[in-house]
C-alpha positions in Angstrom: 5.7 -7.2 -23.6 3.6 -4.1 -24.2 0.5 -5.8 -22.7 2.4 -6.1 -19.4 3.1 -2.4 -19.1 0.9 -0.1 -17.0 0.3 3.6 -17.7 3.0 5.7 -19.4 3.8 9.1 -18.0 1.9 10.8 -20.9 -1.3 8.9 -20.0 -1.4 10.0 -16.4 -3.3 13.0 -15.0 -3.5 14.6 -11.6 -6.5 13.3 -9.8 -6.4 9.8 -11.3 -7.0 7.2 -8.6 -7.0 3.4 -8.1 -7.7 1.1 -5.2 -7.2 -2.4 -4.0 -9.2 -4.0 -1.1 -8.2 -7.1 0.9 -9.8 -8.9 3.8 -6.8 -9.9 6.0 -6.9 -13.4 7.3 -5.0 -15.0 10.1 -3.0 -17.0 7.6 -2.1 -13.7 5.8 -0.6 -12.4 9.0 1.4 -15.6 9.7 2.7 -15.7 6.1 3.7 -12.0 6.3 5.5 -12.7 9.6 7.3 -15.6 7.9 8.3 -13.6 4.8 9.3 -10.5 6.6 10.8 -12.1 9.7 8.7 -9.8 11.9 7.5 -12.2 14.5 6.5 -9.5 17.0 4.1 -11.3 19.4 1.5 -8.5 19.0 0.9 -10.0 15.6 1.1 -13.7 16.2 0.5 -14.4 19.9 -3.1 -13.9 21.1 -2.3 -14.2 24.8 0.5 -11.6 24.5 -1.7 -9.3 22.4 -4.4 -9.3 25.1 -1.9 -7.5 27.4 -1.4 -4.6 24.9 -3.5 -1.5 24.5 -5.0 -3.2 21.4 -6.4 -6.2 23.4 -6.0 -8.5 20.4 -3.6 -9.2 17.6 -3.0 -6.5 15.1 -1.9 -6.8 11.5 1.7 -5.6 10.6 1.7 -1.9 9.7 3.9 -2.8 6.7 1.1 -5.1 5.5 -0.9 -1.9 4.9 2.0 -0.4 3.1 2.3 -3.6 0.9 -1.3 -3.0 -0.2 -0.3 0.4 -1.4 2.5 -1.3 -3.4 -0.1 -3.6 -4.9 -2.0 -0.6 -6.2 1.1 1.0 -7.6 2.5 -2.2 -9.2 -0.7 -3.6 -10.7 -3.1 -0.7 -11.2 -1.8 2.9 -11.1 0.8 3.6 -12.4 0.9 -0.1 -12.9 3.4 -2.6 -14.2 6.7 -1.1 -15.0 6.5 1.7 -12.4 9.3 1.8 -9.9 8.7 2.8 -6.2 11.2 5.6 -5.4 10.0 6.6 -1.9 7.1 6.4 0.6 6.3 8.5 3.6 3.6 6.9 5.8 1.9 7.4 9.1 0.1 4.6 10.8 -2.9 6.1 12.5 -5.0 3.2 13.7 -4.5 -0.6 14.0 -5.8 -3.1 11.5 -7.2 -6.3 12.9 -7.4 -9.8 11.5 -10.6 -10.0 9.6 -10.7 -6.3 8.7 -11.0 -5.3 5.0 -8.3 -2.8 4.3 -8.6 -0.7 1.1 -5.5 1.0 -0.2 -6.0 4.0 -2.5 -3.4 5.8 -4.6 -4.2 9.3 -6.1 -1.9 11.1 -8.5 -1.1 14.5 -7.1 1.9 15.7 -9.2 3.5 14.7 -12.5 7.1 15.7 -13.4 7.4 15.1 -17.1 11.1 16.1 -17.2 12.2 13.7 -14.5 9.7 11.0 -15.3 8.3 11.0 -11.7 4.8 10.8 -10.4 3.8 11.8 -6.8 0.7 10.3 -5.2 -1.3 10.5 -2.0 -1.5 7.0 -0.5 -4.2 6.1 2.0 -5.4 2.9 3.6 -8.9 2.7 5.1 -10.8 0.2 7.1 -14.4 1.3 6.4 -14.4 5.0 6.8 -11.4 5.1 9.1 -8.0 6.1 7.8 -5.5 3.6 9.2 -2.5 4.7 7.2 -1.8 7.8 5.2 1.2 9.3 3.3 2.7 10.1 0.0 4.9 8.2 -2.5 7.0 8.9 -5.6 7.2 6.6 -8.6 9.4 6.5 -11.6 7.2 6.0 -14.7 8.3 5.3 -18.3 7.7 7.7 -21.1 6.4 6.4 -24.4 9.0 5.7 -27.0 9.3 8.6 -29.4 
């Protein structure tokens, strides 16, 4: 099982960073709507979306947050880390066909409590589309 574990608390340093990029397809949006139950027409109905300020369908904001979760659960801190909280601001829309890149950067490590805080950002190109911070519970090595 050790090979399934990500970083341990003692292995982390402030400034460490990891990313995950995904080009979001139309089927991704439909599947996310199905899994989440969020069938807001701004995501799944082109005619409706054309009447909005965005003028076309946008990707669910929480899809961007899910990309942050992908980084946390698979790369940094990695498998075994537990999401404790997330603050996030959605600054710009993400459109079908965009490549969104989620980046997590360690900003604080609390050895006593076994917590790691991180800056969480999602970009499309050079544009920040979502930004925030998160806290994760991370295992310490066995003594």
